[in-house]
ZANURO-461152 format. One record per atom (N, C-alpha, C): y, z, x; residue number from 1; atom name; chain. Coordinates in nm, 2 decimals, padded with zeros to 4 digits. Example, Ala and Ser with C-alpha at 12.3 -4.5 7.8 and 13.67 -1.06 7.14 Angstrom:
Y|Z|X|seq|atom|mol
-00.57|00.78|01.32|1|N|A .
-00.45|00.78|01.23|1|CA|A .
-00.33|00.78|01.32|1|C|A .
-00.22|00.71|01.28|2|N|A .
-00.11|00.71|01.37|2|CA|A .
00.00|00.79|01.29|2|C|A .
% end
This chain:
Y|Z|X|seq|atom|mol
-01.59|-04.18|03.20|1|N|A .
-01.47|-04.24|03.13|1|CA|A .
-01.49|-04.34|03.04|1|C|A .
-01.45|-04.34|02.91|2|N|A .
-01.47|-04.43|02.82|2|CA|A .
-01.39|-04.55|02.84|2|C|A .
-01.43|-04.67|02.84|3|N|A .
-01.36|-04.78|02.86|3|CA|A .
-01.36|-04.89|02.74|3|C|A .
-01.40|-04.82|02.63|4|N|A .
-01.41|-04.91|02.50|4|CA|A .
-01.29|-04.98|02.46|4|C|A .
-01.17|-04.92|02.51|5|N|A .
-01.05|-05.00|02.48|5|CA|A .
-01.02|-05.11|02.57|5|C|A .
-01.07|-05.13|02.68|6|N|A .
-01.06|-05.24|02.77|6|CA|A .
-01.15|-05.35|02.72|6|C|A .
-01.10|-05.47|02.73|7|N|A .
-01.20|-05.59|02.70|7|CA|A .
-01.31|-05.60|02.79|7|C|A .
-01.42|-05.65|02.75|8|N|A .
-01.53|-05.67|02.84|8|CA|A .
-01.52|-05.79|02.93|8|C|A .
-01.44|-05.90|02.88|9|N|A .
-01.41|-06.01|02.97|9|CA|A .
-01.32|-05.97|03.08|9|C|A .
-01.35|-06.01|03.22|10|N|A .
-01.27|-05.97|03.33|10|CA|A .
-01.13|-06.02|03.32|10|C|A .
-01.12|-06.14|03.29|11|N|A .
-00.98|-06.21|03.28|11|CA|A .
-00.90|-06.13|03.18|11|C|A .
-00.96|-06.10|03.06|12|N|A .
-00.88|-06.03|02.96|12|CA|A .
-00.84|-05.90|03.00|12|C|A .
-00.93|-05.83|03.07|13|N|A .
-00.92|-05.69|03.12|13|CA|A .
-00.79|-05.68|03.21|13|C|A .
-00.78|-05.79|03.30|14|N|A .
-00.67|-05.78|03.39|14|CA|A .
-00.53|-05.78|03.33|14|C|A .
-00.52|-05.81|03.19|15|N|A .
-00.40|-05.80|03.14|15|CA|A .
-00.35|-05.66|03.11|15|C|A .
-00.43|-05.56|03.14|16|N|A .
-00.41|-05.43|03.11|16|CA|A .
-00.41|-05.35|03.24|16|C|A .
-00.31|-05.36|03.33|17|N|A .
-00.32|-05.30|03.46|17|CA|A .
-00.30|-05.15|03.46|17|C|A .
-00.40|-05.08|03.49|18|N|A .
-00.39|-04.94|03.50|18|CA|A .
-00.31|-04.88|03.60|18|C|A .
-00.34|-04.93|03.72|19|N|A .
-00.25|-04.89|03.84|19|CA|A .
-00.11|-04.95|03.83|19|C|A .
-00.09|-05.09|03.82|20|N|A .
00.04|-05.14|03.83|20|CA|A .
00.12|-05.13|03.71|20|C|A .
00.06|-05.10|03.60|21|N|A .
00.13|-05.09|03.47|21|CA|A .
00.14|-04.94|03.43|21|C|A .
00.09|-04.85|03.50|22|N|A .
00.10|-04.70|03.47|22|CA|A .
00.13|-04.62|03.58|22|C|A .
00.03|-04.60|03.67|23|N|A .
00.04|-04.52|03.79|23|CA|A .
00.16|-04.56|03.89|23|C|A .
00.17|-04.70|03.90|24|N|A .
00.27|-04.74|03.99|24|CA|A .
00.43|-04.72|03.95|24|C|A .
00.43|-04.73|03.80|25|N|A .
00.55|-04.69|03.76|25|CA|A .
00.59|-04.55|03.75|25|C|A .
00.49|-04.46|03.73|26|N|A .
00.53|-04.33|03.72|26|CA|A .
00.44|-04.23|03.81|26|C|A .
00.45|-04.25|03.94|27|N|A .
00.35|-04.17|04.02|27|CA|A .
00.38|-04.03|04.03|27|C|A .
00.50|-03.99|04.03|28|N|A .
00.54|-03.85|04.02|28|CA|A .
00.50|-03.78|03.90|28|C|A .
00.54|-03.85|03.78|29|N|A .
00.51|-03.80|03.65|29|CA|A .
00.36|-03.78|03.64|29|C|A .
00.28|-03.88|03.68|30|N|A .
00.13|-03.87|03.67|30|CA|A .
00.08|-03.75|03.75|30|C|A .
00.15|-03.74|03.86|31|N|A .
00.10|-03.61|03.95|31|CA|A .
00.14|-03.49|03.89|31|C|A .
00.26|-03.48|03.83|32|N|A .
00.29|-03.37|03.76|32|CA|A .
00.21|-03.32|03.63|32|C|A .
00.18|-03.43|03.57|33|N|A .
00.09|-03.42|03.45|33|CA|A .
-00.05|-03.37|03.49|33|C|A .
-00.09|-03.42|03.61|34|N|A .
-00.22|-03.36|03.66|34|CA|A .
-00.21|-03.21|03.69|34|C|A .
-00.10|-03.17|03.74|35|N|A .
-00.07|-03.04|03.77|35|CA|A .
-00.07|-02.95|03.65|35|C|A .
00.00|-02.99|03.55|36|N|A .
00.00|-02.93|03.42|36|CA|A .
-00.14|-02.92|03.36|36|C|A .
-00.22|-03.01|03.38|37|N|A .
-00.37|-03.01|03.33|37|CA|A .
-00.44|-02.91|03.42|37|C|A .
-00.43|-02.89|03.54|38|N|A .
-00.50|-02.80|03.62|38|CA|A .
-00.44|-02.65|03.58|38|C|A .
-00.30|-02.64|03.58|39|N|A .
-00.26|-02.51|03.54|39|CA|A .
-00.30|-02.47|03.41|39|C|A .
-00.31|-02.55|03.30|40|N|A .
-00.35|-02.52|03.17|40|CA|A .
-00.50|-02.47|03.18|40|C|A .
-00.58|-02.55|03.24|41|N|A .
-00.73|-02.52|03.25|41|CA|A .
-00.74|-02.38|03.32|41|C|A .
-00.67|-02.35|03.43|42|N|A .
-00.68|-02.23|03.49|42|CA|A .
-00.62|-02.10|03.41|42|C|A .
-00.52|-02.13|03.33|43|N|A .
-00.47|-02.03|03.25|43|CA|A .
-00.57|-01.99|03.15|43|C|A .
-00.64|-02.08|03.10|44|N|A .
-00.73|-02.05|02.98|44|CA|A .
-00.87|-02.02|03.02|44|C|A .
-00.91|-02.05|03.13|45|N|A .
-01.04|-02.03|03.20|45|CA|A .
-01.04|-02.03|03.35|45|C|A .
-00.97|-01.91|03.41|46|N|A .
-00.96|-01.90|03.55|46|CA|A .
-01.09|-01.90|03.62|46|C|A .
-01.20|-01.85|03.56|47|N|A .
-01.33|-01.85|03.63|47|CA|A .
-01.41|-01.96|03.61|47|C|A .
-01.37|-02.07|03.56|48|N|A .
-01.45|-02.19|03.55|48|CA|A .
-01.39|-02.31|03.61|48|C|A .
-01.47|-02.41|03.65|49|N|A .
-01.40|-02.54|03.69|49|CA|A .
-01.31|-02.60|03.59|49|C|A .
-01.22|-02.68|03.64|50|N|A .
-01.12|-02.75|03.55|50|CA|A .
-01.20|-02.82|03.44|50|C|A .
-01.14|-02.80|03.33|51|N|A .
-01.20|-02.89|03.22|51|CA|A .
-01.10|-02.87|03.09|51|C|A .
-01.12|-02.95|03.00|52|N|A .
-01.04|-02.95|02.88|52|CA|A .
-01.12|-02.88|02.78|52|C|A .
-01.07|-02.77|02.73|53|N|A .
-01.13|-02.70|02.61|53|CA|A .
-01.06|-02.74|02.48|53|C|A .
-01.13|-02.84|02.44|54|N|A .
-01.05|-02.91|02.31|54|CA|A .
-01.05|-02.82|02.19|54|C|A .
-01.11|-02.70|02.19|55|N|A .
-01.10|-02.60|02.08|55|CA|A .
-01.00|-02.50|02.10|55|C|A .
-00.93|-02.49|02.22|56|N|A .
-00.84|-02.40|02.25|56|CA|A .
-00.71|-02.41|02.18|56|C|A .
-00.65|-02.53|02.17|57|N|A .
-00.53|-02.55|02.11|57|CA|A .
-00.54|-02.69|02.05|57|C|A .
-00.51|-02.71|01.93|58|N|A .
-00.51|-02.85|01.87|58|CA|A .
-00.38|-02.90|01.80|58|C|A .
-00.28|-02.81|01.82|59|N|A .
-00.14|-02.84|01.76|59|CA|A .
-00.06|-02.92|01.86|59|C|A .
-00.11|-03.02|01.90|60|N|A .
-00.05|-03.11|02.01|60|CA|A .
00.09|-03.15|01.97|60|C|A .
00.11|-03.21|01.86|61|N|A .
00.23|-03.26|01.84|61|CA|A .
00.35|-03.16|01.83|61|C|A .
00.33|-03.05|01.76|62|N|A .
00.42|-02.94|01.77|62|CA|A .
00.46|-02.89|01.89|62|C|A .
00.35|-02.87|01.97|63|N|A .
00.37|-02.81|02.10|63|CA|A .
00.44|-02.92|02.19|63|C|A .
00.42|-03.04|02.17|64|N|A .
00.48|-03.16|02.25|64|CA|A .
00.63|-03.16|02.23|64|C|A .
00.66|-03.13|02.10|65|N|A .
00.81|-03.14|02.05|65|CA|A .
00.88|-03.02|02.11|65|C|A .
00.81|-02.91|02.11|66|N|A .
00.87|-02.79|02.16|66|CA|A .
00.89|-02.79|02.31|66|C|A .
00.79|-02.84|02.38|67|N|A .
00.81|-02.86|02.53|67|CA|A .
00.92|-02.95|02.55|67|C|A .
00.92|-03.06|02.49|68|N|A .
01.03|-03.16|02.51|68|CA|A .
01.17|-03.10|02.48|68|C|A .
01.17|-03.03|02.38|69|N|A .
01.31|-02.98|02.34|69|CA|A .
01.36|-02.88|02.45|69|C|A .
01.26|-02.79|02.49|70|N|A .
01.29|-02.69|02.59|70|CA|A .
01.32|-02.76|02.72|70|C|A .
01.23|-02.86|02.77|71|N|A .
01.25|-02.93|02.89|71|CA|A .
01.38|-03.00|02.91|71|C|A .
01.42|-03.07|02.79|72|N|A .
01.55|-03.14|02.78|72|CA|A .
01.67|-03.05|02.82|72|C|A .
01.66|-02.94|02.73|73|N|A .
01.77|-02.83|02.74|73|CA|A .
01.78|-02.77|02.87|73|C|A .
01.66|-02.75|02.93|74|N|A .
01.67|-02.69|03.07|74|CA|A .
01.66|-02.78|03.18|74|C|A .
01.66|-02.90|03.15|75|N|A .
01.65|-03.02|03.25|75|CA|A .
01.53|-02.99|03.34|75|C|A .
01.41|-02.95|03.29|76|N|A .
01.29|-02.91|03.35|76|CA|A .
01.18|-03.02|03.34|76|C|A .
01.15|-03.08|03.45|77|N|A .
01.05|-03.19|03.44|77|CA|A .
00.90|-03.13|03.41|77|C|A .
00.88|-03.00|03.45|78|N|A .
00.74|-02.95|03.43|78|CA|A .
00.73|-02.94|03.28|78|C|A .
00.83|-02.89|03.20|79|N|A .
00.83|-02.88|03.06|79|CA|A .
00.81|-03.01|03.00|79|C|A .
00.87|-03.11|03.06|80|N|A .
00.86|-03.25|02.99|80|CA|A .
00.72|-03.30|03.03|80|C|A .
00.66|-03.26|03.15|81|N|A .
00.51|-03.30|03.16|81|CA|A .
00.42|-03.23|03.08|81|C|A .
00.45|-03.11|03.04|82|N|A .
00.37|-03.04|02.93|82|CA|A .
00.38|-03.12|02.80|82|C|A .
00.48|-03.16|02.77|83|N|A .
00.50|-03.25|02.64|83|CA|A .
00.42|-03.36|02.64|83|C|A .
00.43|-03.44|02.77|84|N|A .
00.36|-03.56|02.80|84|CA|A .
00.21|-03.53|02.79|84|C|A .
00.17|-03.43|02.85|85|N|A .
00.02|-03.39|02.84|85|CA|A .
-00.03|-03.38|02.70|85|C|A .
00.06|-03.30|02.63|86|N|A .
00.02|-03.28|02.48|86|CA|A .
00.01|-03.41|02.40|86|C|A .
00.11|-03.50|02.41|87|N|A .
00.11|-03.63|02.35|87|CA|A .
-00.01|-03.72|02.40|87|C|A .
-00.04|-03.72|02.53|88|N|A .
-00.16|-03.79|02.58|88|CA|A .
-00.29|-03.72|02.51|88|C|A .
-00.30|-03.58|02.49|89|N|A .
-00.41|-03.51|02.44|89|CA|A .
-00.43|-03.56|02.28|89|C|A .
-00.32|-03.57|02.21|90|N|A .
-00.34|-03.61|02.07|90|CA|A .
-00.38|-03.75|02.07|90|C|A .
-00.32|-03.85|02.15|91|N|A .
-00.35|-03.97|02.14|91|CA|A .
-00.50|-03.99|02.18|91|C|A .
-00.56|-03.91|02.28|92|N|A .
-00.69|-03.92|02.32|92|CA|A .
-00.79|-03.87|02.20|92|C|A .
-00.75|-03.76|02.14|93|N|A .
-00.83|-03.71|02.02|93|CA|A .
-00.84|-03.82|01.91|93|C|A .
-00.72|-03.87|01.88|94|N|A .
-00.70|-03.99|01.79|94|CA|A .
-00.80|-04.10|01.80|94|C|A .
-00.80|-04.14|01.94|95|N|A .
-00.88|-04.25|01.98|95|CA|A .
-01.04|-04.21|01.97|95|C|A .
-01.06|-04.09|02.00|96|N|A .
-01.20|-04.03|01.98|96|CA|A .
-01.25|-04.04|01.84|96|C|A .
-01.16|-04.00|01.75|97|N|A .
-01.19|-04.01|01.62|97|CA|A .
-01.21|-04.15|01.57|97|C|A .
-01.11|-04.23|01.61|98|N|A .
-01.14|-04.37|01.55|98|CA|A .
-01.27|-04.44|01.61|98|C|A .
-01.31|-04.40|01.73|99|N|A .
-01.42|-04.45|01.80|99|CA|A .
-01.55|-04.38|01.76|99|C|A .
-01.53|-04.28|01.68|100|N|A .
-01.65|-04.20|01.62|100|CA|A .
-01.71|-04.12|01.73|100|C|A .
-01.63|-04.06|01.83|101|N|A .
-01.69|-03.99|01.95|101|CA|A .
-01.67|-03.85|01.91|101|C|A .
-01.63|-03.80|01.79|102|N|A .
-01.60|-03.66|01.76|102|CA|A .
-01.71|-03.60|01.68|102|C|A .
% end
C-alpha cells in the first residue's frame, strides 16, 4: 500500500486517522464496498484470486453516477456501494497519475 499521501512525521500523520476518521464512521459501508470489490473481481475473473483489473473498465464517473441514481431510486445500499467503489477507483487512479505511478 502506498502511503505517499501521509506525512512522514508521526505527529503530523496522527492528524489523518484512517480508523477513527473513516472505518469507525462507516463500518457497514466499508464492509459492503469490500463485498462489491470481491463480487466485481469474481464477476470478471472467477478463476483468479481477487484483484483489480484496471484495464477492464475505466469509465468510473459515468458508472458511479448511474449506480447512484439507480441505488437512490431503488433504495438499494449495494448499488450505492458500487457507486462509492467507482468513485474510490477514480480517486485512486487520479492519485496514481499525479504521483507518477502509472
